[in-house]
N, C-alpha and C positions, 0 to 999 in steps of 0.2 A: 336334529342336534340343537342344544340350548333351547328346548321347548317348542321348536318349530316342527310342525307335522311334515312327514316325508311326502313328497309329491311324486307322482309317476313321471318317468322321463318322457320328454317330448320327442316325437319322431324327428330323426335327423333330416335337415334340409340339404339340398344340393350344394348350397354355399358352405355349410359346415363340413360336409364330406370333402369338398375341395380343399378347405383350410387344413383338415386333418391329413390329407394326402401330402400337401406342401410341407407341413411340419415333419412328417415322417421322412420325406426325401432329404430335407435339410439336416435332420438329425443323423441320417445315414451317412451323409457327406462328412459331417463333423466327426463321427466315429471312425470313418475311414482315415481322415487326416490325423486323428488322435493316434490310431494304431500304427500309422506309417510315419509319424513324427514330421508331418508337413506343417511348417510354420510360416508360410509366405503371407503376403497381404491379402490375397484372395481367400485363403483359408481362415484368416482372422475375421474377414468380413462375413464369412458364413457363420462363424460362431456369434458374431454381433447380431446378425439377423435372427438367429435361433433364440438368443436371449431376449430380443425385443418381442418375440412371440410368446415365449415361455421362460421366464427367468428362474424357474424352479429346477432346471436341469443342472445338477451338480457337475456332471461330466464336462459341460461347456465351460464352467468357471475353472475347473481344474485344468482343462486344456489351455485356457488363456494364461494361466500362471506359467505353465511350461513354455508356451510360446513367447511370453515376455522374457523369461529367463534366457531363452535361446537367442532372442534379438539383442539382449544386452551384451552378450559375449562379443559381438562384432562392433560395439560402440565404445568410444573413449571420452567424449565430451559430455559435460553435465547437462547442457541444454537438451541434447538428444534424449538423455535419460528422463528428464522432466517431461519432455513431449510425449514419450511413450506412456508414462504413468498418468499424465493428464488425460490421455485418451481412455485409459482404463477407468478413471473416475467418471468420465462422461458416460461410458457404457453402464457403469453401476448406477449412476443417477437416473438414466433412462429406465433401467430395470426397476428401480425403486418407485418411480412415478407410476409404473404399471402395477407393482405390488409392494407397498411400503413395508410389508412384514416378511419379505423374502430373506430367508436365512443365508442362502448362498451369496446374495448380493452384499449383505452387510459383512459377511466374513471376507469376501473379496476386497471390500473397501478397507477393512482392517489390514489386510495383507499389503495393499498399496501404501497406506500411511506408514506402516512399520518400516518401509524401505527408506524413508527420510527425505524424499525428493518433492514432497507436496506440502502446500500451505495448510497448517492446522487451523488457522483463523477461519478459512473458508468453510471448514467442517462445522463450526458452531453456527454459522449463518444457515447452512443447509439443514442442520438439526432443528433450528428455530422454525423453519418452514414446515418440516415434517411433523413436529410436535404441535404446531398450530392446527394442522389438519387432523391429527389424532394424538391428543396429549397422553394417551395411555399406551402408545406403541412401545412395548417393552424392548423390542429390538433396538429402537432408537435410543432408549434410555441406557441400554447396555453399551451401545456404541459411544454414547456421551461419556460414560465412565472411562472407556478406553481412551478417548481423545483427551479428556481432562487429565488423565495420568500422563499421557505423552507430553502435554504442555505444562505439567506440574501446576495445575490450577489448585489453589488452596481448597481443602475440603470445606472450609467455612463458607467460601463463595458458592460452591455447589449446593451446600445445605440451604443457603438463602434462596437459590434458584428453586429448590423443591418446595420451600415455604410459599413462594409466590405462586407456583403451580397449584399447590393444595388450597391456598386461599381463593384461587380462581375457580377451583372445582374440587370439593371434598371427595368426590368419587374417583379421583385419579389414583388408582391402585399402584401404578408404576412409580408415581412420585413418592407414595408412602414407602414402597419397597426400597427406593433409592435412599430415602431418609434413614431407613434401618441400616443399610450398608455404611453410609457416611458416619452416622452417630456411633455405630459399633466401633469404628476405627478411632474416632475422636475421643471416645470414653476410655478405650483401652490405652491410648497414648497419653491420657490426661492432658490434652491440649489446653492451651490458655483459653479461659472462658468456659471450659467444659469440665471443670472440677470445682467443688466436689460433685460427685456423681448424683447424689440425691437432689441437688438443686436443678440439674439439667433434666432429670427424669420427671420431677414435679412440673416443670414447664411443659414437658411433652404430654403429661396427663391432662393439663389444662387445654392444650390444643386438641387432643383427641376427643375430649368430652364435648367440645364445641361441634366437632364433626358428627359424632354419634347422635347427640341429642338434636342436631339439625335434621338429620335423615337417618333414623334408626334402621330402616330397611336396606340401606346401602352397606355392603359387606366390607368395603375397602378399609374403613376406619376400624372395624372390629378386628380385622387381621393385624393392623398395627397395634391395637390394644393388646393382642395376644403376645406380640413381641415385647411390648413394655412390661407386661406381667412377668415374662421370662427374665427380663433384665432386673426386675425387682426382687424375685425370689431365688434366683440362681447365683450362688457365690462365684466370683471370678476364678479364685484359686481352687484347685482340686484338693480334696481331703478324704481321708479314710472314713468309710461309713460302716464297714463290717469286716469280719475276719473269721477264719476257722484255723485253730480253735478260737472261740470268742474270748473277749477280755473278761477276766474274772472267773473263768471256768476251770474245772479240774478234770483232766482227761486221763482215761484209762485205756491206752492205745491197744492193748492186747485183747480187748473184747471183740475184735473183729479180725479175721485172718488177713484182710486187705492191708491192715496196718502193722503186720508183724515185723516188717523190715524197714518201712519208711512211713513217716507221718506227713500227709499232705498239709501244706501251709498255704492258705488262701488269703490274699488281701483284696478287698473290694472297695473301689473308690466311687465317688459320686459322679464321675465323668471319666471318659477314656483318657488314659495317661500313658506316657512312656517314661523310660529312665529308671524303672524299678530294678535295682541291682544290689550287689554286696556293698557298694559305696553309699547307697542311699537308704538301705535297710540294715540296721544293726541288730544282731541277736546275741543276747547274753544268757549264759547258763553254765552251771558246773558240769553239765553233760556234754559229751562230744557229739552233738546232734546236727551240727551245721558244716560238717566236712563235705567239701565238693558241692556246696549249695549252688544251684543254678535257678535263676528266675526266668519264667517264660510267660507270655501273655496267653490268656484263654480267649479264643475267638477274637483275634486282633482285627482291626479295620485295615484299610489299604495303607494307612500311614504307620502301621505297626503299633498303634495305640489300643489299649483295652481297659475296660473297667475292672476286670478280675485278673489277678496275677497269681501264678502257682509255683511253688518250690516244694521239695521233699526234704524233711528233716530225718536224718538217720536215727533209727531206734537202736539204742545201745543194748548190749547184752546185759540183762538185769543181774546176772551173776557177778558182774564187775562192780555193782553199786549196792549199797544198803537199801533195803525196802522202805521207801518213804516217798513223800511228795517232793518233786524237784521243780522249783519255779523257773519259768522261762520268760524273759523280758525282751520285747521287740520294739525298737524305735524306728519310726518311718518318717522320712523327710527331714532328718536332722542336717543333711547336707544337700546342697543344690543339685538338682538333677531330675527329680520327678516333675514332669511338665505336661500340661494339657495341650490340646490341639490349637488353642489360642495363645500358646507360648507363656502361659501363666505358671509359675513355679508353685509347688506345694507350699501353701502360705505359712505353715507352722508345723513343727514335728508332732506326730501323734504317737502315743505309747499304749501298748497293750501287754497284759501279763496273763499267763495261764500256768497251770501246774501239770506235770506228768507224774502219774503214779506207776512206779516200777515194781509193785508187789507181785508175788508169785501168781501167775495166771494159768496154772495147770488145770484149774477147775473152771476156768472162765470161757473156754472155747465155745464158740457159737455153733452148735450142731446143725442148726437149720440153715446156716449160710451156704453150705456146700453139700451137706449129706442127704437132704430130703427135698422133695418137690414142694414148692410153695403153692398153696391153694388159697385164692383170694375170696373165700367165703366168710360171711359175717360171723359164723359160729367159731371161726378159727382165731378170732381176736377178742381180747377181754381187757377190762379196765381195772386198775387198782389204785388205791389212794396215794401210793408212793411214787407215782409216775412223774409228778412235778419235781420232786426231790432228785430223782434219778436222771433227769435230763442233764443235770450238771456233769454227769460222769463221762459224757462224750462230746464235750465242747460247745454246749449251748448255754448262753448267759444273756440276760437282759441288762447287765451292768455295763453301760457304755460311757460312763462319766469321762474317763480320760480320753476316749476317742473323740467325743462330740463336744467337749467343753469349749474349745475355741470356736467351734461352729456356732454355738449358742451366743457367744459374744458377738460374732459377726452379724447376727440378725439384729440390726439396730431397731430402735423403736420406730424410726421413720418408715422402715419397710412394712412393718405390721400396720401402722396407721394408714399408709397408702392403700393397702389392700382392704382394710376395714372401711375406709372412705368410699372406695369404688363399690364395695359390696352394698353399702347403703344407697348409693346413687342408682345402681342398676336394679335394686329391689323396688325403688320408687318408680323407675322407668317401666318395669314389668307390671306394676300395679295399674298402669294406664294403657299399655299396649301389649298384645300377645306376639312376642318376637322370638323366633327359634334361636337365632344366634345370640340374642340377649340371655336366654335361659342357659345356653351352653357356656357363655362367658361367666355367668353367675355361679354355675357349678364349678368352673375352674377356679374362680376366686375363693370360693368356700373351701375347696380342696387345698389350695395354697395356704389359706389362713390356718387350717387345721395342722398342716405340716410345719408351719412357722411357730405356732404357739405351743412350745414344748412343755405341756403340763398334763395333769391327770385327766383333764376334760378336753384334750386336744381333738377327740373325735366328736365334738359336740354338734357338728353340722352334718354328720353322716346321713341322718334320716332325710334332711332337706335335699342333700345332693342326690340321694337315690330317687327321691320323688321327681326331681328335675329331669334325670335321665329317663325315668319311666314316661314322663310327659313327652320328652323329645322323641322317644321311640314311636309314640302314637302320632305326633305331629309331623314327623319327618321320617317315614318308613324307608325311604330311599337310602338313608344313611344310618339305618338301625344297627348295622353291624358295628359301626364305630361306637355308637352309644352303648351297645352291649359290652364292648371291650372296656370302656371306661367304668361301666357298672361293675364288671368283673374285677377290675383292679381295686375298686373300693371294697368289695367283699373280701379280697385277699388281704388288703390293708387291715380290715377289722379283725380277721382271723389271726394275723401274725404280729399285731402291734404290741401285745402284752403277753406275759407268761400265762396268765389266767385264761385268756382267749385261746392261746395256742394249745394248752393242755386239754381243752375240751375236744380237740381233734386228734389227740394222741391215744394210742392203745398198744398193748403188748400182743405180739404174735404168739400162737400156741407153743407149748413145750419149752418156753424160755427158762433158762436156769436163773437162779437168784441174781447173779452178777452180770448176766449177758444182756446188758441194757442196750448197747449201741446197735446190735444187729436185729433186735426183736421189737424195738419201739417203732411203730408205724405211724406216720402222719397221714391221717385220712382227710383228703380234700375232695372227696367224691360227692356227687349230687349237689353241687353248688352253682350250677349253670355257668361255670368258668369258660370263657371264650378266649382269654389271653392270659399268659403267665406274667407275673410281676412280683416284685419284692423278694426275688430269689436270694438276695443278699442276707435275708433273715433265715434262710433255710439251708445254709451251707453245711449244717451239722447232720442233715437228714440222710439216712441210709436206706430206709424203706418208705416209699411214697405211693400213695393210692390217689390217682387223679381220674379214676374211672367215672363213667356216667356224667360227663360234662359235655361241652360244646367245642372242644379244642380242635383247631385246624393246624396249629403250629405249636412247637414247643421251644421256640427261641428263648434263650436265657437259661434253660435248664443245664447247659454245659458248665455253668459255674459250680454246680453241685458235684464236686469232684470225688466225694466218698459215697455217692449213691450206688447201692448194690442191687436193689430190687425196685422195679417200677411197674405200676399198673396203669396203662393208658387205654384200657378196654372201653368200648361203648362211648367213643368220641366221634369227631367228624374228620379224622385224619384222612387225607385224600390220596397220598402217595408216600412211597418209601423215602423219597427225598425230603419230605417234611420232617423226617426223623434224623436229619443230618447232625444236629447238636449231640446226639448220642455217640457219635464217632469219637468225640473228645473225652468221654467218660470211661476211662480204662477200667474202673472198678465195677462196672455194671455186669451182673451175672444173670439176673432174671428180668425178662421183659414180656409183658402181656399187651399186645396190640390187637387183640381179637375184637370182632364186631365194630370195625371202623368202616371207612368207605374206600379202602385201598383196592384199586382195580375197577371201580365204577366210573372213574373219570380218566380223561386222556392225561398223558404225562404233563406235569407242570413245567414247561420249558423255561419259565422265568427263574427257576431254582437251580438250573444246571451249574454245578461247580466241577463236575467231572466230565471228561470227554464223552459225548454221546456216541453210540455205535454208528450213527449216521455221519459222523465226522470222518470215519474211515482212518483214524489215526492208528499207527502201528501198535502203540501201547494198548489202546482200547481193544483192538482186534486180538492181540495176544492174550489179554486178560479174559476176554469172552470165550476164546477158543478152549480154555481150560474147563469150561462148563458145558460145552456143546456135546449132545449125544443124539441118537436117532429120535428120541421122543420130545426133546426140549429145544426150543429156540432160545438160547441164552440172551439174545437181543431183546426178548420180551420181558426179561427180568433184570436188565442191567442196573436199574435203580436199586433193586434189592441186593444185588451182588456188591455194589459200591458201598452200601451201608453196612451189610452184615459182615463182610470180611474184615472189618476193623474192630469188631466186637469180640469179647471173650465170654460169651453167654454159655450158661449151663442149661438154661430153661428158656423156651420161646413159645408163645401162644399167638397164632395168627388166624385161627378158625373164625368164620363169620365175615371174612372179607371176600370180595369178588375176584379171587385168584384161584388158579388150579392148585389145590392143596397138595396133590400127589407130586406134581412137577416142582412146586416150590419146596417141598420137603427134601427132594433130592438135591436141589441147589443149596438149601440151608445146611445140609449135612456136609457138603463139600466146602462151603464158605466158612462154616463155624465148626472146626474139628472138636472143640471142647463141649459141644452140645450133648446133653444127657436126656432131656425131655423135650418133646415137640407136641404141642396141643394135648398135653396130659398123658402122652404115651411115652414109656421108657424106651430109650434107644440102646440100652446096654444089653 
C-alpha cells in the first residue's frame, strides 16, 4: 500500500498468541455483557480494557453509550453526570493516544460533548496536542470543526488558524481542506471582509501560487487550486442551459408516434435544482397544451434535486385548430422557488420560445418506428444536403441567446483574466519541470477558458488539451481511465458544440418519407473511443442514437434523453445489466442493441445495487423472481436483467455476443417484455 512492497508475514510468537487469546476472551465477555444488558462497573472496566488493547472495536464504543445512558437514569445531580462523562473522555483520550485516527473514538467523543456536561475549552487544548503530533490528522480537523461549531467560534478565527498551519507546512492537506469548507461558507454568506468575491479569490490565488511554486511535487496545493478553479468558473446561482424543444425551434410533433398524445418538455439546468413547478415555470400559448401539467425530476439525488426536469404537454386535436405554426413561450424562474443545493435561487428568469406545427400529419407517420426491424448496418443510412435544415423540425436549435444572455453577463472580465493568468503561469512552470498534476491542471484551465470565452474560436485550445491528456496517459498509466474519460468528453464537446460539427454525424435511416425527419435522423457517435457520456443537454432532441464501437462501461446521463426511441450500444465494454439502469427512465425506448459487450463475463457489480438482491431474501424480491422460475432457469442468475427489462417497452432487443445463456435469457426476456417482437434478429410473431 502507498508504494510499499508487501512483506511476507512473520511467524507468530508465543507472546503474540497469548495476547490474541486474551483479546478474544475479553471481547467474548464484552459481547456477553452487551447481549444481556449488563452495565455494572465490572462490565464497564472490561470494555475499557478492551478499548485500551484495540480501540477499533465499534461494538465496545456502542456498548459504552448504552451503559452510560443506563447509569444516568439512576442519577439526579449534575456533578455525578459530569463525573461519568469525564470518565468517558479519559477512555477516549487513552484510545486516541494509541491510535490518533480511530474513527470510533472520535465519534464517541463527539457524542460525549453533545451532551453538554463537558468543557469545550479543554477540547481545543487536546486538539493542539494531536495536531502537533500530526498536523494532517483529518479526524482531528473534522472534530475541530465540530467543537468550533459548539462554541460558536467565528469562522474568521478558524480561517486564521488554517493560515498559520499552512504557512508552517504547505503540505498540510487537511488544513487546505478546512480552508475550502470555511471559505465556502464565508463567501456564500457574504461575510464582512469576504466581499466582493473576486477580491477574496485573488488573495487565495496568490497564496496557492506560493505553495505550488515552492514544491510543485506536493499535491495538497494542487487540490486546493482545483477548488479555486471551480469557484472561479461556476456561477453560484443555477440557470437553464438547455431544453427540449430548444429555443427557436419549430416542432412537428406528429412525426413520431411517441408524441401523438403528449409532447415531452425537458428543462436542463447547469446544476441540480429543486422547486420546478407550475408556480416557477409559466407556459403561454393559445393552445390548451398545459392542462394538468406536472413537473418531475429525472434521476433526482437524495435531496430530490435534479439537473433535468420533465413534464408532458398535451397535444391538442388538430381538427380543432387551423393548420399553422403555434408559438409557445416558457418563462423559467420568474418567481422565487427554483433553488440549488447551496440554497441559491435561480438568479434571473430565462425565456425560451418554440413553435408547434399542427398541419395534417396523415402522410407523416414513421413506418420504421414500429413496423419494421431496425438493422444498424452502414448501408442502411444515407446523407442528404437538407439534413441540417430539417433538424429544426423536431426541436433542435443552436439559437440560445435568450437562455444564456444573463449567463454571459455574469462571466466578468476578472474571471477570464484569472484563468488566463494561471494558464500562463503553469505553462511557464511546465517548461521547467515535468509535472503530471501540473499538466492535468493546465488541461483543466484551458478547458475552463474555452467554456468561458463564448465566441466562434472558443475551442481554440482543443488540440493542446488533447495533447496534454495523451501525455498524461503515457506518464501516468495507473490513472489512464480518468484521462480517457476527460479526453472522451472533449471529443463529445467538439462534436456537439456547433450545428456544422453536429450535422457531420447525422444521417437518415433507410426508407424515410420526405417529412419523417424526427424518427429517421440518426446521430452517429460510433467509433469515437468514447469512454464516458457528456453534454447530453445538447442531445435532448435525439430519437435515434448510435454509440456502437466505443469503450463505454456506463451510460449515466442518458436518462435525460426522454424522446430516445432507438439506441445502439453494441461493441462497448458494458459489464452488467445494472449498468443499463438509466434506460429504465426512458419510457419512449423501443429498440435496444447491447450485443457484443461484456455482460456475463464479470461478477455482479454490487456497488450498483438499487434493487433488492435475491440474497436479501426480501418477500418482494422472492415473489418477483418466482414469476420467472422454471425447471431450466434459475431466475436468481438473471435478477439484474429482470430488474432492468421489465420496466422497458421494447419491440426489438439484441443481446448476442455476450457471455450469457441466450436460450435461457430469451425465455426471461419474453416474459419480462411482452411487447417484444424481435430478439437477436429473429421475429417472435
